[in-house]
Every structure is written in C-alpha cells, then in structure tokens.
ChimeraX commands (.cxc) that place a marker at each C-alpha (Angstrom):
marker #1 position 14.77,-11.12,-19.28 radius 0.5
marker #1 position 15.30,-11.49,-15.23 radius 0.5
marker #1 position 12.77,-10.48,-12.92 radius 0.5
marker #1 position 13.11,-10.42,-8.59 radius 0.5
marker #1 position 9.63,-11.32,-6.72 radius 0.5
marker #1 position 9.37,-10.25,-3.39 radius 0.5
marker #1 position 5.99,-10.77,-1.67 radius 0.5
marker #1 position 4.59,-8.02,-0.08 radius 0.5
marker #1 position 2.27,-6.82,3.03 radius 0.5
marker #1 position 2.79,-3.74,0.88 radius 0.5
marker #1 position 4.89,-1.49,-1.49 radius 0.5
marker #1 position 5.57,1.95,-2.67 radius 0.5
marker #1 position 7.73,3.61,-4.86 radius 0.5
marker #1 position 8.63,7.34,-4.59 radius 0.5
marker #1 position 10.40,9.59,-6.52 radius 0.5
marker #1 position 11.68,13.18,-5.34 radius 0.5
marker #1 position 9.34,12.54,-2.09 radius 0.5
marker #1 position 6.50,11.56,-3.80 radius 0.5
marker #1 position 4.40,8.55,-4.22 radius 0.5
marker #1 position 4.18,7.41,-7.57 radius 0.5
marker #1 position 2.62,3.74,-7.48 radius 0.5
marker #1 position 1.76,1.75,-4.07 radius 0.5
marker #1 position 0.04,-1.45,-3.36 radius 0.5
marker #1 position -1.27,-3.34,-0.17 radius 0.5
marker #1 position -0.58,-7.18,-0.20 radius 0.5
marker #1 position 1.14,-8.40,-3.42 radius 0.5
marker #1 position 4.25,-8.79,-5.69 radius 0.5
marker #1 position 6.72,-6.03,-5.62 radius 0.5
marker #1 position 8.54,-7.32,-9.01 radius 0.5
marker #1 position 11.65,-5.97,-10.05 radius 0.5
marker #1 position 12.44,-6.08,-14.05 radius 0.5
marker #1 position 15.28,-5.95,-16.36 radius 0.5
marker #1 position 15.49,-6.49,-20.28 radius 0.5
marker #1 position 18.20,-8.11,-21.24 radius 0.5
marker #1 position 19.92,-7.56,-24.75 radius 0.5
marker #1 position 18.05,-9.71,-27.50 radius 0.5
marker #1 position 14.79,-9.96,-25.02 radius 0.5
marker #1 position 11.99,-9.66,-27.23 radius 0.5
marker #1 position 7.87,-9.37,-26.55 radius 0.5
marker #1 position 7.26,-13.04,-26.42 radius 0.5
marker #1 position 9.58,-13.39,-23.52 radius 0.5
marker #1 position 7.98,-10.19,-21.86 radius 0.5
marker #1 position 4.34,-12.40,-22.15 radius 0.5
marker #1 position 6.14,-15.79,-21.02 radius 0.5
marker #1 position 7.67,-14.15,-17.78 radius 0.5
marker #1 position 4.04,-12.40,-16.74 radius 0.5
marker #1 position 2.26,-15.00,-17.62 radius 0.5
marker #1 position 4.50,-17.42,-14.71 radius 0.5
marker #1 position 4.67,-14.40,-12.40 radius 0.5
marker #1 position 0.81,-14.05,-12.38 radius 0.5
marker #1 position 0.62,-17.58,-11.78 radius 0.5
marker #1 position 3.57,-18.61,-9.56 radius 0.5
marker #1 position 2.11,-20.23,-6.35 radius 0.5
marker #1 position 3.76,-18.21,-3.38 radius 0.5
marker #1 position 0.56,-16.88,-1.59 radius 0.5
marker #1 position -0.44,-19.30,1.25 radius 0.5
marker #1 position -3.63,-21.37,1.50 radius 0.5
marker #1 position -6.03,-22.25,4.25 radius 0.5
marker #1 position -3.32,-25.08,5.58 radius 0.5
marker #1 position -0.18,-22.50,5.29 radius 0.5
marker #1 position 1.22,-23.87,2.41 radius 0.5
marker #1 position 2.27,-21.57,-0.63 radius 0.5
marker #1 position -0.03,-22.97,-3.52 radius 0.5
marker #1 position -1.68,-19.87,-4.69 radius 0.5
marker #1 position -0.69,-17.19,-7.03 radius 0.5
marker #1 position -1.15,-13.34,-6.72 radius 0.5
marker #1 position -4.60,-13.79,-9.06 radius 0.5
marker #1 position -5.69,-16.24,-6.62 radius 0.5
marker #1 position -5.70,-13.83,-3.30 radius 0.5
marker #1 position -6.22,-10.71,-5.81 radius 0.5
marker #1 position -3.09,-8.84,-4.58 radius 0.5
marker #1 position -1.49,-6.07,-6.20 radius 0.5
marker #1 position 1.71,-6.17,-8.55 radius 0.5
marker #1 position 4.08,-2.50,-7.83 radius 0.5
marker #1 position 6.52,-3.38,-11.27 radius 0.5
marker #1 position 9.61,-1.60,-10.69 radius 0.5
marker #1 position 12.59,-1.35,-13.66 radius 0.5
marker #1 position 15.57,-2.18,-12.13 radius 0.5
marker #1 position 18.50,-2.47,-14.60 radius 0.5
marker #1 position 21.10,-3.51,-12.08 radius 0.5
marker #1 position 19.44,-6.98,-12.15 radius 0.5
marker #1 position 21.55,-7.59,-15.21 radius 0.5
marker #1 position 25.02,-6.92,-13.41 radius 0.5
marker #1 position 27.84,-9.13,-13.68 radius 0.5
marker #1 position 30.11,-9.40,-10.82 radius 0.5
marker #1 position 32.24,-12.06,-12.63 radius 0.5
marker #1 position 34.94,-9.89,-12.97 radius 0.5
marker #1 position 36.49,-6.95,-11.05 radius 0.5
marker #1 position 34.63,-5.06,-7.96 radius 0.5
marker #1 position 32.81,-2.83,-10.09 radius 0.5
marker #1 position 29.95,-4.66,-11.93 radius 0.5
marker #1 position 29.65,-4.36,-15.54 radius 0.5
marker #1 position 25.48,-3.82,-16.90 radius 0.5
marker #1 position 26.95,-4.98,-20.35 radius 0.5
marker #1 position 24.13,-7.53,-20.52 radius 0.5
marker #1 position 21.25,-5.31,-19.74 radius 0.5
marker #1 position 19.67,-4.22,-22.97 radius 0.5
marker #1 position 20.13,-0.32,-23.96 radius 0.5
marker #1 position 17.99,2.38,-22.47 radius 0.5
marker #1 position 15.75,2.83,-24.94 radius 0.5
marker #1 position 14.50,-0.93,-26.00 radius 0.5
marker #1 position 14.96,-1.20,-22.08 radius 0.5
marker #1 position 11.94,1.34,-21.90 radius 0.5
marker #1 position 10.10,0.05,-24.41 radius 0.5
marker #1 position 10.16,-3.69,-23.61 radius 0.5
marker #1 position 9.52,-1.81,-19.64 radius 0.5
marker #1 position 6.57,-0.10,-21.05 radius 0.5
marker #1 position 5.25,-3.42,-23.13 radius 0.5
marker #1 position 5.74,-5.69,-20.04 radius 0.5
marker #1 position 3.23,-2.87,-18.00 radius 0.5
marker #1 position 0.98,-2.73,-20.77 radius 0.5
marker #1 position 0.40,-6.01,-20.71 radius 0.5
marker #1 position 0.07,-6.41,-17.07 radius 0.5
marker #1 position -2.21,-3.58,-16.75 radius 0.5
marker #1 position -4.28,-6.04,-19.38 radius 0.5
marker #1 position -4.32,-9.25,-17.24 radius 0.5
marker #1 position -3.96,-8.38,-13.72 radius 0.5
marker #1 position -6.57,-5.74,-12.20 radius 0.5
marker #1 position -4.21,-4.14,-9.27 radius 0.5
marker #1 position -0.83,-2.63,-11.50 radius 0.5
marker #1 position 1.05,-0.16,-10.09 radius 0.5
marker #1 position 4.42,0.72,-11.82 radius 0.5
marker #1 position 7.55,3.08,-10.66 radius 0.5
marker #1 position 9.31,5.34,-13.55 radius 0.5
marker #1 position 11.88,4.24,-15.93 radius 0.5
marker #1 position 15.30,5.34,-15.50 radius 0.5
marker #1 position 14.57,7.49,-12.10 radius 0.5
marker #1 position 16.16,7.57,-8.68 radius 0.5
marker #1 position 13.29,5.73,-6.59 radius 0.5
marker #1 position 13.38,5.03,-3.18 radius 0.5
marker #1 position 11.23,1.60,-2.80 radius 0.5
marker #1 position 9.97,1.04,0.52 radius 0.5
marker #1 position 8.54,-2.59,1.60 radius 0.5
marker #1 position 7.47,-4.57,3.97 radius 0.5
marker #1 position 8.26,-8.26,3.24 radius 0.5
marker #1 position 5.89,-10.80,3.69 radius 0.5
marker #1 position 7.60,-13.89,4.91 radius 0.5
marker #1 position 10.55,-12.95,3.87 radius 0.5
marker #1 position 9.47,-14.51,0.13 radius 0.5
marker #1 position 11.81,-13.02,-2.68 radius 0.5
marker #1 position 11.84,-15.45,-6.04 radius 0.5
marker #1 position 15.01,-14.86,-8.47 radius 0.5
marker #1 position 13.32,-15.24,-11.94 radius 0.5
marker #1 position 15.24,-15.73,-15.51 radius 0.5
marker #1 position 13.42,-16.40,-18.38 radius 0.5
marker #1 position 14.78,-16.47,-22.25 radius 0.5
marker link #1:1,2 radius 0.2
marker link #1:2,3 radius 0.2
marker link #1:3,4 radius 0.2
marker link #1:4,5 radius 0.2
marker link #1:5,6 radius 0.2
marker link #1:6,7 radius 0.2
marker link #1:7,8 radius 0.2
marker link #1:8,9 radius 0.2
marker link #1:9,10 radius 0.2
marker link #1:10,11 radius 0.2
marker link #1:11,12 radius 0.2
marker link #1:12,13 radius 0.2
marker link #1:13,14 radius 0.2
marker link #1:14,15 radius 0.2
marker link #1:15,16 radius 0.2
marker link #1:16,17 radius 0.2
marker link #1:17,18 radius 0.2
marker link #1:18,19 radius 0.2
marker link #1:19,20 radius 0.2
marker link #1:20,21 radius 0.2
marker link #1:21,22 radius 0.2
marker link #1:22,23 radius 0.2
marker link #1:23,24 radius 0.2
marker link #1:24,25 radius 0.2
marker link #1:25,26 radius 0.2
marker link #1:26,27 radius 0.2
marker link #1:27,28 radius 0.2
marker link #1:28,29 radius 0.2
marker link #1:29,30 radius 0.2
marker link #1:30,31 radius 0.2
marker link #1:31,32 radius 0.2
marker link #1:32,33 radius 0.2
marker link #1:33,34 radius 0.2
marker link #1:34,35 radius 0.2
marker link #1:35,36 radius 0.2
marker link #1:36,37 radius 0.2
marker link #1:37,38 radius 0.2
marker link #1:38,39 radius 0.2
marker link #1:39,40 radius 0.2
marker link #1:40,41 radius 0.2
marker link #1:41,42 radius 0.2
marker link #1:42,43 radius 0.2
marker link #1:43,44 radius 0.2
marker link #1:44,45 radius 0.2
marker link #1:45,46 radius 0.2
marker link #1:46,47 radius 0.2
marker link #1:47,48 radius 0.2
marker link #1:48,49 radius 0.2
marker link #1:49,50 radius 0.2
marker link #1:50,51 radius 0.2
marker link #1:51,52 radius 0.2
marker link #1:52,53 radius 0.2
marker link #1:53,54 radius 0.2
marker link #1:54,55 radius 0.2
marker link #1:55,56 radius 0.2
marker link #1:56,57 radius 0.2
marker link #1:57,58 radius 0.2
marker link #1:58,59 radius 0.2
marker link #1:59,60 radius 0.2
marker link #1:60,61 radius 0.2
marker link #1:61,62 radius 0.2
marker link #1:62,63 radius 0.2
marker link #1:63,64 radius 0.2
marker link #1:64,65 radius 0.2
marker link #1:65,66 radius 0.2
marker link #1:66,67 radius 0.2
marker link #1:67,68 radius 0.2
marker link #1:68,69 radius 0.2
marker link #1:69,70 radius 0.2
marker link #1:70,71 radius 0.2
marker link #1:71,72 radius 0.2
marker link #1:72,73 radius 0.2
marker link #1:73,74 radius 0.2
marker link #1:74,75 radius 0.2
marker link #1:75,76 radius 0.2
marker link #1:76,77 radius 0.2
marker link #1:77,78 radius 0.2
marker link #1:78,79 radius 0.2
marker link #1:79,80 radius 0.2
marker link #1:80,81 radius 0.2
marker link #1:81,82 radius 0.2
marker link #1:82,83 radius 0.2
marker link #1:83,84 radius 0.2
marker link #1:84,85 radius 0.2
marker link #1:85,86 radius 0.2
marker link #1:86,87 radius 0.2
marker link #1:87,88 radius 0.2
marker link #1:88,89 radius 0.2
marker link #1:89,90 radius 0.2
marker link #1:90,91 radius 0.2
marker link #1:91,92 radius 0.2
marker link #1:92,93 radius 0.2
marker link #1:93,94 radius 0.2
marker link #1:94,95 radius 0.2
marker link #1:95,96 radius 0.2
marker link #1:96,97 radius 0.2
marker link #1:97,98 radius 0.2
marker link #1:98,99 radius 0.2
marker link #1:99,100 radius 0.2
marker link #1:100,101 radius 0.2
marker link #1:101,102 radius 0.2
marker link #1:102,103 radius 0.2
marker link #1:103,104 radius 0.2
marker link #1:104,105 radius 0.2
marker link #1:105,106 radius 0.2
marker link #1:106,107 radius 0.2
marker link #1:107,108 radius 0.2
marker link #1:108,109 radius 0.2
marker link #1:109,110 radius 0.2
marker link #1:110,111 radius 0.2
marker link #1:111,112 radius 0.2
marker link #1:112,113 radius 0.2
marker link #1:113,114 radius 0.2
marker link #1:114,115 radius 0.2
marker link #1:115,116 radius 0.2
marker link #1:116,117 radius 0.2
marker link #1:117,118 radius 0.2
marker link #1:118,119 radius 0.2
marker link #1:119,120 radius 0.2
marker link #1:120,121 radius 0.2
marker link #1:121,122 radius 0.2
marker link #1:122,123 radius 0.2
marker link #1:123,124 radius 0.2
marker link #1:124,125 radius 0.2
marker link #1:125,126 radius 0.2
marker link #1:126,127 radius 0.2
marker link #1:127,128 radius 0.2
marker link #1:128,129 radius 0.2
marker link #1:129,130 radius 0.2
marker link #1:130,131 radius 0.2
marker link #1:131,132 radius 0.2
marker link #1:132,133 radius 0.2
marker link #1:133,134 radius 0.2
marker link #1:134,135 radius 0.2
marker link #1:135,136 radius 0.2
marker link #1:136,137 radius 0.2
marker link #1:137,138 radius 0.2
marker link #1:138,139 radius 0.2
marker link #1:139,140 radius 0.2
marker link #1:140,141 radius 0.2
marker link #1:141,142 radius 0.2
marker link #1:142,143 radius 0.2
marker link #1:143,144 radius 0.2
marker link #1:144,145 radius 0.2
marker link #1:145,146 radius 0.2
view
C-alpha cells in the first residue's frame, strides 16, 4: 500500500463545487492500494502514519505525531500513486489494485482510521476531486508498505 503524507495547516476536498471533507492542522493522506495488498498491510500503514513523528515540539524538532498534536486526518484515495513511468511517456497504472479491491481497502483503511483517531475526514473514492491545502513546512513524506 502506498501513501503520500502532507503536513498541513488546513486542507479540504471538493466534489462538484461542494466541500465533502475538511481539516485544520494535521495530515492530508493520499492512499493507494496495490495489487496483492491486504487488510494487514493497511493496518500496518495506518499505525505507522499515526505514530510518525513529523510535527514540531517546543524546540522546533520533528518529535511529535499527529496523535500527539491532536491533528486531523484527511484521507483521499489516489490510484495514481501506483504510476509506473519507466516505460514511455504515458504512465501505467497496472500496479494499482482493481477498482473494487481498491475501494474495499480504502473503505477498510478509513474505518480503521476512524476507530483509532478522533478527527478523520475523507474524499470520495473514484470521484473527480479538487484538493486544496496549505502545506505546513512544507513537509511531504512518501510511504510504501508491503
């Protein structure tokens, strides 16, 4: 499973001009299920995200997690994280899970996040979304778990 984390001061997702998910300070989490991913991998990824120390402490060092600072999670599905650009000029997405499996794992990931963290908002799976964010830092962290 792949994720791209962006530490944000605020973020929101719009579909058809309507805001469907919004957080203040926290993490914007783009997630992608790949072929062969399982619930166990999703659990491992979520646990890592919740504990990852990328928020500043009193000394200005990245020493706090999203849980430590009480930040929100805005979770957005993004199959393009699985892009393979090694071939030609058109990316291949064959490593991404098929849509039904991707949706199932995304929904599972969101449900587990909601059970583990107090502030969780989402995008809409397979929708044409506009994502607005104010990146904090900027801090952007790619993650891959298998």
